[in-house]
C-alpha positions as CSV (number, residue, x, y, z in Angstrom):
1,M,0.0,-0.1,-0.1
2,K,1.4,3.3,-1.1
3,K,1.2,6.3,1.3
4,M,0.4,9.9,0.0
5,Q,3.2,12.4,0.0
6,K,1.4,15.1,1.8
7,D,0.3,13.1,4.7
8,P,2.0,9.8,5.7
9,D,-1.0,8.5,7.5
10,M,-3.2,8.7,4.5
11,L,-3.2,5.8,2.0
12,E,-3.7,6.5,-1.7
13,E,-6.6,4.2,-1.8
14,Y,-8.6,6.5,0.5
15,D,-10.9,8.5,-1.8
16,F,-12.6,11.6,-0.2
17,S,-13.7,13.2,-3.5
18,N,-17.3,12.8,-2.7
19,G,-17.0,13.7,0.9
20,I,-19.0,16.7,2.4
21,Q,-16.8,19.1,4.4
22,G,-18.3,19.9,7.8
23,K,-21.2,17.3,7.5
24,Y,-21.1,16.6,11.4
25,A,-19.6,19.9,12.5
26,E,-22.8,21.1,14.0
27,K,-23.4,17.9,16.0
28,F,-19.8,18.2,17.2
29,E,-20.3,21.8,18.4
30,E,-23.3,20.6,20.5
31,G,-20.8,18.7,22.5
32,T,-20.4,15.1,23.6
33,N,-19.6,13.7,26.9
34,V,-17.5,10.7,26.8
35,V,-16.4,9.2,30.1
36,V,-14.2,6.2,30.5
37,I,-15.1,4.1,33.7
38,D,-12.7,1.8,35.3
39,P,-13.1,-1.8,34.5
40,D,-14.0,-2.9,38.0
41,V,-17.1,-0.5,37.8
42,A,-17.8,-1.4,34.2
43,K,-18.6,-5.0,35.3
44,F,-21.9,-3.7,37.0
45,F,-23.0,-1.8,33.8
46,P,-23.4,-3.8,30.5
47,D,-24.2,-0.8,28.4
48,H,-24.7,2.9,28.2
49,D,-28.4,2.7,29.2
50,S,-27.6,1.2,32.4
51,V,-25.0,3.7,33.3
52,N,-27.4,6.5,32.3
53,Q,-30.3,5.0,34.6
54,A,-27.9,4.6,37.5
55,L,-26.7,8.3,37.1
56,R,-30.2,9.5,36.9
57,S,-31.2,7.6,40.0
58,L,-28.2,9.0,41.8
59,A,-28.9,12.6,40.5
60,K,-32.6,12.2,41.7
61,I,-31.3,11.4,45.3
62,I,-28.8,14.2,45.5
63,K,-31.5,16.7,44.4
64,S,-33.9,15.4,46.9
65,Q,-31.2,15.7,49.6
66,K,-30.6,19.3,48.5
67,N,-34.1,20.3,48.6
68,H,-34.5,18.8,51.9
69,Q,-31.6,20.6,53.4
70,A,-32.9,24.0,52.0
71,D,-36.2,23.1,53.6
72,C,-34.7,22.4,57.0
73,H,-32.5,25.5,56.7
74,Y,-35.6,27.7,55.8
75,A,-37.6,25.9,58.7
76,A,-34.7,26.8,61.2
77,L,-34.6,30.3,60.1
78,H,-38.5,30.6,60.5
79,Y,-38.6,29.0,63.7
80,S,-35.6,31.0,65.2
81,S,-37.4,34.2,64.1
82,L,-40.5,33.1,65.7
83,W,-38.6,32.1,68.9
84,R,-37.0,35.5,69.0
85,R,-40.2,37.3,68.7
86,Y,-41.7,35.0,71.5
87,V,-38.8,35.8,73.8
88,K,-39.0,39.6,73.2
89,K,-42.7,39.7,74.0
90,T,-42.3,37.5,77.2
91,K,-39.5,39.7,78.4
92,I,-41.6,42.8,77.9
93,K,-44.4,41.1,79.8
94,N,-42.4,40.2,82.7
95,Q,-40.8,43.6,83.0
96,I,-44.4,45.2,83.4
């Protein structure tokens, strides 16, 4: 097999004369996420669908925990505010 002079990796048999330049450029610009997982983890996931399902489940758990933490924080602020008002009123009544 003879190599082309301009590019040593290209063989003369390769014919790109009917090729369309930039055919997949738009899809490429949208981006792709390729992640390589370690072999010991890959044993548990036979295909990309199982990986996506596991990650979606994990994301749902993380989201619910964050929402729960935000709710707890809001409740704590709300009740501490109520408590301060109660203490303030009680101190005023006790001083009279």
